[in-house]
Each structure stands twice: as C-alpha cells, then as structure tokens.
N, CA, C, O and the ligand as a Tripos MOL2 file, in Angstrom:
@<TRIPOS>MOLECULE
protein
  205   203    52     0     0
PROTEIN
NO_CHARGES

@<TRIPOS>ATOM
      1 N          57.4820   12.7540  -46.1890 N.3       1 MET1
      2 CA         56.1050   12.6290  -45.6410 C.3       1 MET1
      3 C          56.1430   12.4550  -44.1250 C.2       1 MET1
      4 O          56.8970   11.6420  -43.5910 O.2       1 MET1
      5 N          55.3450   13.2070  -43.4800 N.am      2 ASP2
      6 CA         55.2830   13.1010  -42.0270 C.3       2 ASP2
      7 C          53.8220   12.9110  -41.6090 C.2       2 ASP2
      8 O          53.1980   13.8080  -41.0410 O.2       2 ASP2
      9 N          53.3180   11.7670  -41.8940 N.am      3 ASP3
     10 CA         51.9160   11.4930  -41.6040 C.3       3 ASP3
     11 C          51.7860   10.9260  -40.1990 C.2       3 ASP3
     12 O          52.1020    9.7630  -39.9480 O.2       3 ASP3
     13 N          51.3120   11.7740  -39.2840 N.am      4 THR4
     14 CA         51.2620   11.3660  -37.8820 C.3       4 THR4
     15 C          50.0280   10.5280  -37.5700 C.2       4 THR4
     16 O          48.8940   10.9910  -37.6960 O.2       4 THR4
     17 N          50.2660    9.3220  -37.1720 N.am      5 ALA5
     18 CA         49.2570    8.3840  -36.6840 C.3       5 ALA5
     19 C          47.8890    8.5300  -37.3590 C.2       5 ALA5
     20 O          47.7610    8.3010  -38.5620 O.2       5 ALA5
     21 N          46.8920    8.9020  -36.6010 N.am      6 SER6
     22 CA         45.5410    8.9570  -37.1360 C.3       6 SER6
     23 C          45.0370   10.3910  -37.2580 C.2       6 SER6
     24 O          45.8030   11.3440  -37.1150 O.2       6 SER6
     25 N          43.7660   10.5300  -37.5190 N.am      7 ALA7
     26 CA         43.1790   11.8490  -37.7780 C.3       7 ALA7
     27 C          43.2270   12.7510  -36.5470 C.2       7 ALA7
     28 O          43.2830   13.9750  -36.6670 O.2       7 ALA7
     29 N          43.2030   12.1480  -35.3820 N.am      8 THR8
     30 CA         43.1650   12.9540  -34.1740 C.3       8 THR8
     31 C          44.5660   13.2790  -33.6910 C.2       8 THR8
     32 O          45.1640   12.5290  -32.9190 O.2       8 THR8
     33 N          45.0720   14.3900  -34.1480 N.am      9 SER9
     34 CA         46.3820   14.8320  -33.6890 C.3       9 SER9
     35 C          46.2220   16.1870  -33.0290 C.2       9 SER9
     36 O          46.2690   17.2270  -33.6850 O.2       9 SER9
     37 N          46.0370   16.1560  -31.7380 N.am     10 HIS10
     38 CA         45.8500   17.3990  -30.9890 C.3      10 HIS10
     39 C          47.1920   17.9790  -30.5920 C.2      10 HIS10
     40 O          48.0520   17.2960  -30.0350 O.2      10 HIS10
     41 N          47.3440   19.2340  -30.8870 N.am     11 SER11
     42 CA         48.5490   19.9140  -30.4320 C.3      11 SER11
     43 C          48.1450   21.2130  -29.7760 C.2      11 SER11
     44 O          47.3270   21.9610  -30.3120 O.2      11 SER11
     45 N          48.7100   21.4800  -28.6280 N.am     12 GLY12
     46 CA         48.3600   22.6910  -27.9090 C.3      12 GLY12
     47 C          47.2710   22.4150  -26.8980 C.2      12 GLY12
     48 O          46.7130   21.3200  -26.8380 O.2      12 GLY12
     49 N          46.9810   23.4330  -26.1040 N.am     13 PRO13
     50 CA         45.9890   23.2690  -25.0420 C.3      13 PRO13
     51 C          44.5840   23.1520  -25.5920 C.2      13 PRO13
     52 O          44.2700   23.6830  -26.6570 O.2      13 PRO13
     53 N          43.7450   22.4520  -24.8530 N.am     14 LEU14
     54 CA         42.3550   22.2920  -25.2500 C.3      14 LEU14
     55 C          41.4820   23.2060  -24.4010 C.2      14 LEU14
     56 O          41.7700   23.4720  -23.2340 O.2      14 LEU14
     57 N          40.4230   23.6710  -25.0170 N.am     15 ALA15
     58 CA         39.4830   24.5090  -24.2690 C.3      15 ALA15
     59 C          38.7740   23.6730  -23.2160 C.2      15 ALA15
     60 O          38.6390   22.4560  -23.3490 O.2      15 ALA15
     61 N          38.3250   24.3490  -22.1690 N.am     16 GLU16
     62 CA         37.5940   23.6070  -21.1470 C.3      16 GLU16
     63 C          36.0990   23.7710  -21.3600 C.2      16 GLU16
     64 O          35.6420   24.7620  -21.9310 O.2      16 GLU16
     65 N          35.3640   22.8110  -20.9040 N.am     17 CYS17
     66 CA         33.9160   22.8190  -21.0490 C.3      17 CYS17
     67 C          33.3330   24.0080  -20.3000 C.2      17 CYS17
     68 O          33.7110   24.2800  -19.1600 O.2      17 CYS17
     69 N          32.4040   24.7200  -20.9510 N.am     18 VAL18
     70 CA         31.8270   25.9060  -20.3310 C.3      18 VAL18
     71 C          30.8680   25.5250  -19.2060 C.2      18 VAL18
     72 O          30.4810   26.3730  -18.4020 O.2      18 VAL18
     73 N          30.4940   24.2800  -19.1520 N.am     19 LEU19
     74 CA         29.5350   23.8460  -18.1480 C.3      19 LEU19
     75 C          30.2090   23.1840  -16.9550 C.2      19 LEU19
     76 O          29.9290   23.5350  -15.8090 O.2      19 LEU19
     77 N          31.0840   22.2410  -17.2130 N.am     20 CYS20
     78 CA         31.6650   21.4770  -16.1020 C.3      20 CYS20
     79 C          33.1810   21.6350  -16.0140 C.2      20 CYS20
     80 O          33.8240   21.0590  -15.1360 O.2      20 CYS20
     81 N          33.7400   22.4130  -16.9220 N.am     21 ARG21
     82 CA         35.1760   22.7130  -16.8990 C.3      21 ARG21
     83 C          36.0510   21.4880  -17.1280 C.2      21 ARG21
     84 O          37.2360   21.4950  -16.7940 O.2      21 ARG21
     85 N          35.4840   20.4720  -17.6780 N.am     22 GLU22
     86 CA         36.2950   19.3310  -18.1040 C.3      22 GLU22
     87 C          36.9660   19.6970  -19.4200 C.2      22 GLU22
     88 O          36.4420   20.5250  -20.1660 O.2      22 GLU22
     89 N          38.0930   19.1090  -19.7140 N.am     23 PRO23
     90 CA         38.7400   19.3710  -21.0010 C.3      23 PRO23
     91 C          37.8840   18.8610  -22.1530 C.2      23 PRO23
     92 O          37.3060   17.7760  -22.0900 O.2      23 PRO23
     93 N          37.8190   19.6650  -23.1950 N.am     24 THR24
     94 CA         37.0270   19.2830  -24.3530 C.3      24 THR24
     95 C          37.9330   18.7970  -25.4690 C.2      24 THR24
     96 O          39.1480   18.6950  -25.3000 O.2      24 THR24
     97 N          37.3360   18.5030  -26.5980 N.am     25 GLU25
     98 CA         38.1080   18.0880  -27.7610 C.3      25 GLU25
     99 C          38.4110   19.2830  -28.6560 C.2      25 GLU25
    100 O          39.0140   19.1350  -29.7180 O.2      25 GLU25
    101 N          37.9860   20.4750  -28.2170 N.am     26 TYR26
    102 CA         38.2080   21.6700  -29.0140 C.3      26 TYR26
    103 C          39.5010   22.3420  -28.5970 C.2      26 TYR26
    104 O          39.8650   22.3160  -27.4220 O.2      26 TYR26
    105 N          40.1960   22.9400  -29.5440 N.am     27 PRO27
    106 CA         41.3890   23.7040  -29.2010 C.3      27 PRO27
    107 C          40.9990   24.9690  -28.4440 C.2      27 PRO27
    108 O          39.8700   25.4470  -28.5570 O.2      27 PRO27
    109 N          41.9190   25.4940  -27.6890 N.am     28 GLU28
    110 CA         41.6420   26.6650  -26.8770 C.3      28 GLU28
    111 C          41.2790   27.8710  -27.7430 C.2      28 GLU28
    112 O          40.6160   28.8040  -27.2900 O.2      28 GLU28
    113 N          41.7240   27.8310  -28.9870 N.am     29 SER29
    114 CA         41.4650   28.9490  -29.8980 C.3      29 SER29
    115 C          40.0990   28.8360  -30.5590 C.2      29 SER29
    116 O          39.7250   29.6690  -31.3850 O.2      29 SER29
    117 N          39.3670   27.8050  -30.1910 N.am     30 TYR30
    118 CA         38.0590   27.5830  -30.7960 C.3      30 TYR30
    119 C          37.1150   28.7300  -30.4710 C.2      30 TYR30
    120 O          36.9620   29.1270  -29.3160 O.2      30 TYR30
    121 N          36.4820   29.2550  -31.5230 N.am     31 LYS31
    122 CA         35.5440   30.3630  -31.3190 C.3      31 LYS31
    123 C          34.1390   29.8120  -31.1600 C.2      31 LYS31
    124 O          33.5730   29.2210  -32.0800 O.2      31 LYS31
    125 N          33.5960   30.0180  -29.9850 N.am     32 GLY32
    126 CA         32.2490   29.5330  -29.7380 C.3      32 GLY32
    127 C          32.1840   28.7550  -28.4420 C.2      32 GLY32
    128 O          33.1480   28.7010  -27.6780 O.2      32 GLY32
    129 N          31.0500   28.1630  -28.2110 N.am     33 VAL33
    130 CA         30.8350   27.4130  -26.9850 C.3      33 VAL33
    131 C          31.5220   26.0580  -27.0860 C.2      33 VAL33
    132 O          31.3120   25.3060  -28.0370 O.2      33 VAL33
    133 N          32.3380   25.7680  -26.0930 N.am     34 THR34
    134 CA         33.0290   24.4830  -26.0920 C.3      34 THR34
    135 C          32.4300   23.5940  -25.0120 C.2      34 THR34
    136 O          32.3560   23.9670  -23.8420 O.2      34 THR34
    137 N          32.0160   22.4420  -25.4260 N.am     35 LEU35
    138 CA         31.4320   21.4920  -24.4940 C.3      35 LEU35
    139 C          32.2020   20.1810  -24.5460 C.2      35 LEU35
    140 O          32.6520   19.7510  -25.6080 O.2      35 LEU35
    141 N          32.3450   19.5570  -23.3900 N.am     36 CYS36
    142 CA         32.9770   18.2560  -23.3520 C.3      36 CYS36
    143 C          31.9950   17.2300  -23.9440 C.2      36 CYS36
    144 O          30.8020   17.5150  -24.0530 O.2      36 CYS36
    145 N          32.4740   16.0710  -24.3160 N.am     37 PRO37
    146 CA         31.6010   15.0590  -24.9250 C.3      37 PRO37
    147 C          30.3520   14.7820  -24.1050 C.2      37 PRO37
    148 O          29.2760   14.5640  -24.6610 O.2      37 PRO37
    149 N          30.4900   14.7890  -22.7970 N.am     38 VAL38
    150 CA         29.3550   14.4910  -21.9280 C.3      38 VAL38
    151 C          28.2910   15.5860  -22.0170 C.2      38 VAL38
    152 O          27.1170   15.3050  -22.2580 O.2      38 VAL38
    153 N          28.7160   16.8400  -21.8190 N.am     39 CYS39
    154 CA         27.7780   17.9520  -21.8740 C.3      39 CYS39
    155 C          27.2260   18.1200  -23.2880 C.2      39 CYS39
    156 O          26.0690   18.4960  -23.4770 O.2      39 CYS39
    157 N          28.0610   17.8380  -24.2590 N.am     40 GLU40
    158 CA         27.6110   17.9270  -25.6420 C.3      40 GLU40
    159 C          26.4590   16.9520  -25.8660 C.2      40 GLU40
    160 O          25.4800   17.2650  -26.5430 O.2      40 GLU40
    161 N          26.5940   15.7940  -25.2970 N.am     41 TRP41
    162 CA         25.5540   14.7750  -25.4020 C.3      41 TRP41
    163 C          24.2760   15.2490  -24.7230 C.2      41 TRP41
    164 O          23.1780   15.0980  -25.2590 O.2      41 TRP41
    165 N          24.4340   15.8200  -23.5430 N.am     42 HIS42
    166 CA         23.2740   16.3230  -22.8200 C.3      42 HIS42
    167 C          22.5680   17.4260  -23.5980 C.2      42 HIS42
    168 O          21.3400   17.4660  -23.6780 O.2      42 HIS42
    169 N          23.3700   18.3160  -24.1670 N.am     43 GLU43
    170 CA         22.8010   19.3920  -24.9620 C.3      43 GLU43
    171 C          22.0510   18.8250  -26.1620 C.2      43 GLU43
    172 O          20.9780   19.3110  -26.5190 O.2      43 GLU43
    173 N          22.6130   17.8120  -26.7680 N.am     44 ALA44
    174 CA         21.9800   17.1870  -27.9210 C.3      44 ALA44
    175 C          20.6350   16.5940  -27.5240 C.2      44 ALA44
    176 O          19.6660   16.6670  -28.2790 O.2      44 ALA44
    177 N          20.5840   16.0120  -26.3430 N.am     45 GLN45
    178 CA         19.3350   15.4410  -25.8580 C.3      45 GLN45
    179 C          18.3160   16.5500  -25.6350 C.2      45 GLN45
    180 O          17.1430   16.4040  -25.9800 O.2      45 GLN45
    181 N          18.7670   17.6550  -25.0580 N.am     46 ARG46
    182 CA         17.8660   18.7650  -24.7710 C.3      46 ARG46
    183 C          17.2840   19.3440  -26.0420 C.2      46 ARG46
    184 O          16.0750   19.5490  -26.1540 O.2      46 ARG46
    185 N          18.1670   19.6070  -27.0040 N.am     47 THR47
    186 CA         17.7150   20.2460  -28.2320 C.3      47 THR47
    187 C          16.8950   19.2840  -29.0770 C.2      47 THR47
    188 O          16.0600   19.6970  -29.8820 O.2      47 THR47
    189 N          17.1470   17.9940  -28.8800 N.am     48 ALA48
    190 CA         16.3960   17.0050  -29.6390 C.3      48 ALA48
    191 C          14.9540   16.9550  -29.1310 C.2      48 ALA48
    192 O          14.0340   16.5800  -29.8580 O.2      48 ALA48
    193 N          14.7850   17.3370  -27.8830 N.am     49 CYS49
    194 CA         13.4810   17.3190  -27.2470 C.3      49 CYS49
    195 C          12.8130   18.6800  -27.3920 C.2      49 CYS49
    196 O          12.9030   19.4950  -26.4740 O.2      49 CYS49
    197 N          12.1730   18.9470  -28.4650 N.am     50 SER50
    198 CA         11.4870   20.2110  -28.6270 C.3      50 SER50
    199 C           9.9930   19.9550  -28.7120 C.2      50 SER50
    200 O           9.4800   19.4500  -29.7110 O.2      50 SER50
    201 N           9.3340   20.3060  -27.6740 N.am     51 GLY51
    202 CA          7.8960   20.0730  -27.6960 C.3      51 GLY51
    203 C           7.3430   20.5970  -26.4340 C.2      51 GLY51
    204 O           6.1350   20.5180  -26.2100 O.2      51 GLY51
    205 ZN         31.0910   19.3740  -19.6710 Zn       52 ZN52
@<TRIPOS>BOND
     1     1     2 1
     2     2     3 1
     3     3     4 2
     4     3     5 am
     5     5     6 1
     6     6     7 1
     7     7     8 2
     8     7     9 am
     9     9    10 1
    10    10    11 1
    11    11    12 2
    12    11    13 am
    13    13    14 1
    14    14    15 1
    15    15    16 2
    16    15    17 am
    17    17    18 1
    18    18    19 1
    19    19    20 2
    20    19    21 am
    21    21    22 1
    22    22    23 1
    23    23    24 2
    24    23    25 am
    25    25    26 1
    26    26    27 1
    27    27    28 2
    28    27    29 am
    29    29    30 1
    30    30    31 1
    31    31    32 2
    32    31    33 am
    33    33    34 1
    34    34    35 1
    35    35    36 2
    36    35    37 am
    37    37    38 1
    38    38    39 1
    39    39    40 2
    40    39    41 am
    41    41    42 1
    42    42    43 1
    43    43    44 2
    44    43    45 am
    45    45    46 1
    46    46    47 1
    47    47    48 2
    48    47    49 am
    49    49    50 1
    50    50    51 1
    51    51    52 2
    52    51    53 am
    53    53    54 1
    54    54    55 1
    55    55    56 2
    56    55    57 am
    57    57    58 1
    58    58    59 1
    59    59    60 2
    60    59    61 am
    61    61    62 1
    62    62    63 1
    63    63    64 2
    64    63    65 am
    65    65    66 1
    66    66    67 1
    67    67    68 2
    68    67    69 am
    69    69    70 1
    70    70    71 1
    71    71    72 2
    72    71    73 am
    73    73    74 1
    74    74    75 1
    75    75    76 2
    76    75    77 am
    77    77    78 1
    78    78    79 1
    79    79    80 2
    80    79    81 am
    81    81    82 1
    82    82    83 1
    83    83    84 2
    84    83    85 am
    85    85    86 1
    86    86    87 1
    87    87    88 2
    88    87    89 am
    89    89    90 1
    90    90    91 1
    91    91    92 2
    92    91    93 am
    93    93    94 1
    94    94    95 1
    95    95    96 2
    96    95    97 am
    97    97    98 1
    98    98    99 1
    99    99   100 2
   100    99   101 am
   101   101   102 1
   102   102   103 1
   103   103   104 2
   104   103   105 am
   105   105   106 1
   106   106   107 1
   107   107   108 2
   108   107   109 am
   109   109   110 1
   110   110   111 1
   111   111   112 2
   112   111   113 am
   113   113   114 1
   114   114   115 1
   115   115   116 2
   116   115   117 am
   117   117   118 1
   118   118   119 1
   119   119   120 2
   120   119   121 am
   121   121   122 1
   122   122   123 1
   123   123   124 2
   124   123   125 am
   125   125   126 1
   126   126   127 1
   127   127   128 2
   128   127   129 am
   129   129   130 1
   130   130   131 1
   131   131   132 2
   132   131   133 am
   133   133   134 1
   134   134   135 1
   135   135   136 2
   136   135   137 am
   137   137   138 1
   138   138   139 1
   139   139   140 2
   140   139   141 am
   141   141   142 1
   142   142   143 1
   143   143   144 2
   144   143   145 am
   145   145   146 1
   146   146   147 1
   147   147   148 2
   148   147   149 am
   149   149   150 1
   150   150   151 1
   151   151   152 2
   152   151   153 am
   153   153   154 1
   154   154   155 1
   155   155   156 2
   156   155   157 am
   157   157   158 1
   158   158   159 1
   159   159   160 2
   160   159   161 am
   161   161   162 1
   162   162   163 1
   163   163   164 2
   164   163   165 am
   165   165   166 1
   166   166   167 1
   167   167   168 2
   168   167   169 am
   169   169   170 1
   170   170   171 1
   171   171   172 2
   172   171   173 am
   173   173   174 1
   174   174   175 1
   175   175   176 2
   176   175   177 am
   177   177   178 1
   178   178   179 1
   179   179   180 2
   180   179   181 am
   181   181   182 1
   182   182   183 1
   183   183   184 2
   184   183   185 am
   185   185   186 1
   186   186   187 1
   187   187   188 2
   188   187   189 am
   189   189   190 1
   190   190   191 1
   191   191   192 2
   192   191   193 am
   193   193   194 1
   194   194   195 1
   195   195   196 2
   196   195   197 am
   197   197   198 1
   198   198   199 1
   199   199   200 2
   200   199   201 am
   201   201   202 1
   202   202   203 1
   203   203   204 2
@<TRIPOS>SUBSTRUCTURE
     1 MET1         2 RESIDUE 1 A MET
     2 ASP2         6 RESIDUE 1 A ASP
     3 ASP3        10 RESIDUE 1 A ASP
     4 THR4        14 RESIDUE 1 A THR
     5 ALA5        18 RESIDUE 1 A ALA
     6 SER6        22 RESIDUE 1 A SER
     7 ALA7        26 RESIDUE 1 A ALA
     8 THR8        30 RESIDUE 1 A THR
     9 SER9        34 RESIDUE 1 A SER
    10 HIS10       38 RESIDUE 1 A HIS
    11 SER11       42 RESIDUE 1 A SER
    12 GLY12       46 RESIDUE 1 A GLY
    13 PRO13       50 RESIDUE 1 A PRO
    14 LEU14       54 RESIDUE 1 A LEU
    15 ALA15       58 RESIDUE 1 A ALA
    16 GLU16       62 RESIDUE 1 A GLU
    17 CYS17       66 RESIDUE 1 A CYS
    18 VAL18       70 RESIDUE 1 A VAL
    19 LEU19       74 RESIDUE 1 A LEU
    20 CYS20       78 RESIDUE 1 A CYS
    21 ARG21       82 RESIDUE 1 A ARG
    22 GLU22       86 RESIDUE 1 A GLU
    23 PRO23       90 RESIDUE 1 A PRO
    24 THR24       94 RESIDUE 1 A THR
    25 GLU25       98 RESIDUE 1 A GLU
    26 TYR26      102 RESIDUE 1 A TYR
    27 PRO27      106 RESIDUE 1 A PRO
    28 GLU28      110 RESIDUE 1 A GLU
    29 SER29      114 RESIDUE 1 A SER
    30 TYR30      118 RESIDUE 1 A TYR
    31 LYS31      122 RESIDUE 1 A LYS
    32 GLY32      126 RESIDUE 1 A GLY
    33 VAL33      130 RESIDUE 1 A VAL
    34 THR34      134 RESIDUE 1 A THR
    35 LEU35      138 RESIDUE 1 A LEU
    36 CYS36      142 RESIDUE 1 A CYS
    37 PRO37      146 RESIDUE 1 A PRO
    38 VAL38      150 RESIDUE 1 A VAL
    39 CYS39      154 RESIDUE 1 A CYS
    40 GLU40      158 RESIDUE 1 A GLU
    41 TRP41      162 RESIDUE 1 A TRP
    42 HIS42      166 RESIDUE 1 A HIS
    43 GLU43      170 RESIDUE 1 A GLU
    44 ALA44      174 RESIDUE 1 A ALA
    45 GLN45      178 RESIDUE 1 A GLN
    46 ARG46      182 RESIDUE 1 A ARG
    47 THR47      186 RESIDUE 1 A THR
    48 ALA48      190 RESIDUE 1 A ALA
    49 CYS49      194 RESIDUE 1 A CYS
    50 SER50      198 RESIDUE 1 A SER
    51 GLY51      202 RESIDUE 1 A GLY
    52 ZN52       205 GROUP 0 **** ****
C-alpha cells in the first residue's frame, strides 16, 4: 500500500489562472477555464448576482 498523505496529492505542473496568471489548483491538462481560488471566488460572486 502506498497511500500518500491526504487527498490533495498534486503531481505535475498546474495550470495558470486565465485571469491573473496565478497558479491554480487544476492540472495543466485540465480541459476548460482554469481559475485560481481568488478569481474563482470572484466569478462565483458574479454569477451568484443575477438580476
Ligand atoms: Zn486568478
């Protein structure tokens, strides 16, 4: 058994945020828009505000 630490085991390069170019939590191979936690939060606020 080779159970490495916790659930978050990142290996390889991470994609950069499409907005601010900060490193995200997504792998570079991630298909789609990658946002860093900060921008993701902002986007969530924006989309939450529909009116
Ligand atoms: Zn960002």
